[in-house]
C-alpha positions as CSV (number, residue, x, y, z in Angstrom):
1,M,63.8,57.5,105.6
2,K,65.0,60.3,103.2
3,E,68.5,61.3,103.4
4,P,69.6,65.1,104.1
5,A,70.7,66.9,101.1
6,A,74.6,66.9,100.6
7,G,76.1,69.6,102.8
8,G,73.0,70.7,104.6
9,P,72.1,74.2,105.8
10,A,75.3,74.7,107.6
11,A,77.4,74.2,104.3
12,T,75.0,76.4,102.4
13,R,75.4,79.2,104.9
14,L,79.2,78.7,104.7
15,L,79.1,78.9,101.0
16,R,76.9,82.0,100.9
17,T,79.3,83.7,103.5
18,M,82.3,82.9,101.3
19,L,80.6,84.1,98.3
20,S,79.6,87.5,99.9
21,A,83.3,88.1,101.0
22,V,84.5,87.7,97.3
23,P,83.8,91.3,96.4
24,S,85.3,92.8,99.4
25,A,88.2,90.6,99.1
26,C,88.8,91.5,95.4
27,A,88.2,95.3,96.3
28,G,90.8,94.9,99.1
29,V,93.6,93.5,96.7
30,S,92.8,96.1,94.0
31,L,93.1,99.1,96.5
32,A,96.1,97.6,98.3
33,A,97.9,97.5,94.9
34,R,97.0,101.1,94.1
35,H,98.0,102.3,97.7
36,A,101.2,100.5,97.4
37,F,102.1,102.0,94.0
38,E,101.1,105.4,95.3
39,L,103.5,105.0,98.3
40,Y,106.6,105.1,96.1
41,H,104.6,107.3,93.4
42,P,102.7,110.0,95.4
43,K,100.3,112.3,93.6
44,A,102.0,115.5,92.7
45,A,102.1,118.3,95.2
46,P,102.0,122.0,94.4
47,P,105.4,123.9,94.6
48,G,106.3,124.6,98.1
49,R,108.3,127.4,99.7
50,T,111.9,128.0,99.0
51,P,115.0,128.9,100.8
52,A,114.9,132.4,99.2
53,E,111.6,133.1,101.0
54,K,113.3,132.4,104.2
55,G,116.1,134.9,103.4
56,M,118.7,132.2,102.4
57,P,120.9,132.4,99.4
58,V,120.2,129.5,97.0
59,R,121.0,128.0,93.5
60,D,119.6,125.2,91.6
61,L,121.0,121.6,91.5
62,R,120.1,119.2,88.8
63,V,121.1,115.5,88.8
64,T,120.5,113.0,86.2
65,T,120.3,109.5,87.6
66,T,122.8,106.8,86.3
67,R,120.4,104.0,86.5
68,D,117.4,105.4,84.5
69,R,118.1,109.0,83.4
70,V,115.5,110.4,85.8
71,E,116.1,114.1,86.7
72,L,116.4,115.0,90.1
73,K,115.9,118.7,91.1
74,G,117.4,120.2,94.2
75,W,118.8,123.4,96.0
76,V,122.2,124.1,97.1
77,V,122.2,126.6,100.0
78,P,125.9,127.8,100.3
79,G,127.4,128.1,104.0
80,T,130.5,129.8,105.3
81,G,132.6,126.7,105.9
82,P,133.9,123.7,104.0
83,H,131.5,120.9,105.0
84,T,128.3,119.9,103.3
85,V,125.0,118.2,104.5
86,V,122.6,116.6,102.2
87,I,119.1,116.3,103.3
88,C,116.7,113.6,102.1
89,H,112.9,114.4,102.8
90,G,110.4,111.8,103.9
91,M,108.1,109.7,101.6
92,G,105.1,111.8,100.1
93,R,106.8,115.1,100.9
94,T,109.3,117.4,99.2
95,R,112.3,119.4,99.9
96,S,110.2,122.3,101.0
97,S,109.2,120.1,104.1
98,V,112.9,120.4,105.5
99,L,113.2,124.2,105.2
100,G,113.5,124.5,108.9
101,H,116.4,121.9,108.9
102,I,118.0,123.7,106.0
103,K,117.9,127.1,107.9
104,L,119.4,125.3,111.1
105,L,122.3,123.8,109.3
106,H,122.9,126.9,107.1
107,E,123.0,129.1,110.1
108,A,125.7,126.7,111.6
109,G,127.8,127.4,108.7
110,Y,127.2,124.3,106.6
111,H,126.5,124.2,102.9
112,V,123.1,122.5,102.6
113,V,121.9,120.4,99.8
114,A,118.1,119.3,99.6
115,Y,116.6,117.5,96.5
116,D,113.2,116.2,95.6
117,M,113.3,112.3,95.5
118,R,112.1,110.7,92.3
119,N,108.5,110.8,91.8
120,H,108.2,113.7,94.3
121,G,108.0,117.5,93.9
122,E,109.7,118.9,90.9
123,S,111.9,115.7,90.2
124,G,111.1,113.4,87.3
125,R,108.5,110.8,87.6
126,E,108.4,107.2,86.4
127,G,105.9,104.3,86.4
128,R,108.2,101.6,87.7
129,Y,106.9,98.7,89.9
130,G,110.0,97.0,91.1
131,S,113.5,97.5,92.7
132,M,112.4,100.8,94.3
133,S,114.9,100.4,97.1
134,D,117.7,100.0,94.7
135,R,116.4,103.1,92.7
136,Y,116.1,105.6,95.6
137,T,119.4,104.3,96.9
138,S,121.1,104.8,93.6
139,D,119.6,108.2,93.4
140,L,121.1,109.2,96.7
141,A,124.6,107.9,95.4
142,D,124.2,110.1,92.3
143,V,123.5,113.2,94.4
144,I,126.6,112.5,96.6
145,A,128.7,112.2,93.5
146,A,127.5,115.5,92.2
147,V,128.1,117.2,95.6
148,Q,131.6,115.6,95.6
149,T,132.6,117.1,92.3
150,D,131.0,120.5,92.7
151,P,133.8,123.0,93.2
152,E,131.9,125.0,96.0
153,L,130.7,121.8,97.8
154,N,133.9,119.5,97.7
155,Q,136.0,121.5,100.1
156,G,135.3,119.5,103.2
157,A,133.5,116.4,104.6
158,L,130.1,115.3,103.9
159,A,127.0,114.3,106.1
160,L,123.5,113.0,105.4
161,V,120.3,114.0,107.3
162,S,117.4,111.7,106.5
163,F,113.7,111.3,107.5
164,S,111.3,108.4,107.7
165,F,111.5,106.3,104.5
166,S,114.8,108.0,103.4
167,T,116.5,106.7,106.5
168,W,116.5,103.2,104.7
169,V,118.1,104.9,101.7
170,A,120.8,106.7,103.8
171,L,121.9,103.5,105.6
172,H,121.9,101.4,102.3
173,V,123.7,103.9,100.4
174,L,126.9,103.7,102.7
175,G,127.9,100.2,101.2
176,R,128.0,101.9,97.7
177,L,130.3,104.7,98.4
178,S,134.0,104.5,97.6
179,T,134.6,107.4,100.0
180,P,132.6,107.3,103.2
181,V,130.6,110.2,104.4
182,A,131.3,111.6,107.9
183,A,127.9,111.1,109.5
184,V,124.3,110.0,108.9
185,I,121.3,111.1,110.9
186,C,118.3,109.1,110.8
187,D,115.2,111.0,112.1
188,S,111.8,109.2,112.6
189,G,113.1,106.0,111.0
190,P,113.9,103.3,109.9
191,M,111.8,100.5,111.1
192,D,113.3,97.4,112.2
193,N,110.5,95.0,111.3
194,T,109.3,96.2,107.8
195,K,106.5,94.0,107.3
196,A,105.0,94.7,110.8
197,G,105.6,98.6,109.9
198,L,103.5,98.3,106.8
199,W,100.7,96.4,108.6
200,H,100.7,99.3,111.0
201,F,100.6,101.9,108.1
202,A,97.4,99.9,106.8
203,R,95.8,100.3,110.2
204,L,96.6,104.1,110.2
205,R,94.7,104.2,106.7
206,R,91.7,102.2,108.1
207,S,89.3,105.0,108.8
208,A,89.9,106.5,105.3
209,L,89.1,103.2,103.5
210,P,85.8,102.5,101.8
211,A,83.3,101.1,104.4
212,R,83.4,97.5,103.4
213,L,87.2,97.4,103.7
214,R,87.3,98.8,107.2
215,D,86.5,95.4,109.0
216,G,86.4,91.8,108.5
217,V,87.5,90.0,105.5
218,G,88.0,93.2,103.5
219,F,90.4,94.8,105.8
220,A,92.4,91.7,106.5
221,V,93.0,91.2,102.8
222,Y,93.5,94.8,102.4
223,R,96.2,94.8,104.9
224,R,97.9,91.7,104.1
225,F,98.2,92.6,100.4
226,F,99.1,96.2,100.9
227,A,102.3,95.0,102.9
228,W,102.9,92.3,100.3
229,F,102.7,94.6,97.3
230,C,104.9,97.5,99.1
231,L,107.5,94.7,100.1
232,H,107.6,93.3,96.6
233,M,107.9,96.6,94.9
234,L,110.7,97.7,97.5
235,A,112.6,94.6,96.9
236,V,114.9,95.3,99.8
237,R,117.8,93.0,100.6
238,N,120.0,92.7,103.6
239,W,118.0,94.5,106.3
240,P,119.3,96.2,108.3
241,P,122.4,96.5,106.3
242,R,125.8,95.2,107.6
243,L,128.1,98.2,108.1
244,D,131.3,96.3,109.1
245,G,134.3,98.5,108.4
246,V,132.3,101.6,107.5
247,S,133.6,104.6,109.6
248,T,130.6,106.8,109.3
249,R,129.2,108.0,112.5
250,L,125.5,107.1,113.0
251,M,122.7,109.0,115.0
252,F,119.2,107.9,115.3
253,I,116.4,110.1,116.4
254,A,113.0,108.6,117.4
255,G,109.7,110.6,118.2
256,G,108.4,109.7,121.7
257,E,105.0,110.3,120.5
258,D,105.5,109.2,116.9
259,P,102.3,107.4,115.6
260,V,103.6,106.4,112.3
261,V,107.1,104.9,113.2
262,P,107.0,104.1,116.9
263,A,110.2,104.7,118.8
264,E,110.9,101.1,119.6
265,Q,111.1,100.3,115.9
266,V,113.8,102.9,115.4
267,L,115.8,102.0,118.7
268,S,115.7,98.5,117.6
269,V,117.6,99.4,114.4
270,A,119.9,101.7,116.3
271,A,120.9,98.7,118.7
272,R,122.3,96.9,115.7
273,Y,125.0,99.6,115.6
274,P,126.6,99.7,119.0
275,R,128.6,102.8,118.4
276,A,125.6,104.8,117.1
277,E,124.0,107.7,119.1
278,R,120.5,107.4,119.9
279,W,117.9,109.9,121.2
280,T,114.2,109.8,121.7
281,A,112.7,113.3,121.3
282,P,110.1,113.2,124.1
283,H,107.4,115.4,122.7
284,A,107.9,114.8,118.8
285,L,105.5,113.1,116.5
286,H,106.8,112.1,113.0
287,M,109.5,114.1,111.5
288,N,109.0,117.2,113.7
289,A,111.3,117.0,116.6
290,L,112.8,120.2,115.5
291,R,109.4,121.8,116.3
292,F,108.4,120.1,119.5
293,D,111.9,119.7,121.2
294,A,113.6,122.5,119.5
295,D,116.4,123.4,122.0
296,E,117.6,119.9,122.5
297,Y,117.3,119.0,118.8
298,R,119.5,121.8,117.9
299,T,122.1,121.0,120.6
300,R,122.2,117.4,119.9
301,V,122.3,117.6,116.0
302,L,124.8,120.3,115.6
303,G,127.0,118.9,118.3
304,F,127.1,115.5,116.7
305,L,127.7,116.9,113.3
306,A,130.5,119.1,114.6
307,D,132.2,116.2,116.3
308,A,131.8,113.9,113.1
309,F,133.3,116.5,110.9
310,T,136.2,117.0,113.3
311,A,136.9,113.3,113.4
312,A,136.7,113.2,109.8
313,T,139.0,115.9,108.9
314,G,140.5,117.2,112.0
315,T,138.7,120.6,111.7
316,S,135.1,121.8,111.9
317,A,134.4,125.1,110.3
318,S,131.0,125.3,112.0
319,K,132.3,124.5,115.5
320,E,132.8,128.0,116.4
321,A,129.2,128.9,115.0
322,F,127.9,126.2,117.1
323,D,129.8,127.2,120.3
324,R,128.5,130.8,119.8
325,G,124.9,129.6,119.2
């Protein structure tokens, strides 16, 4: 009796299936690496609108980073009171994307500083692959140091308003500052479970991927390696950061309809800080609560900042403007 060939038809089919998946798997790894790099190094966008086009006074701010000499470009929009708010835009955007927030804060009497993060807008670009969390955090510390030594901006207290990715940076920077800031507002972020969030981002990209990477082995490989490359490049430690002894007041804003960073992810981080204020803007998507829940956003944000500045200094130059508003 003739013995069957080793492995038989089933093994042959399995081998063929595995071999046919190799090109998709390789393509998934390659594209995941490229997209992870582009997350921290997005393609250059054309120049956007400026505060001057919105009728606001403005002057340029330039900061050279202490870590690696990258030039950051920003705006200073002077206010009528002593306090300053630094705005950090979201990943893949520029300072032009926060013009509405600049106007809101300027009209409340605050000096406002908005800058392009490294690899964004008009700021300098680099091709670094690692320690991105530390780079962006160090950059924000450098911007804060520039504000604290600026003759016009160092007359009062300082607060930070951050969006999406920059909310991670705004929380991490608190552990680096010798002088605490009065308040940090985290809008549309951060995520509590970063890995799960990156898997979610991969799913949001799914329909735009090449056909062979939208399902099966190709997508599974792409999603896993996209998260792995992003986390490896980010190299974040101690998340969420311990803020024991930090007097900075915190406020977390989640979008009730946010498809990018679900509200439960933001509120889970907020729960780590029992004294933090938290609010879910019911109609907001990602980073646009000022548009979709405008009145309540204005009331909550300006009220929070006025209280934080009062607690930090005993006075609030914008409180009168807020009460009139």
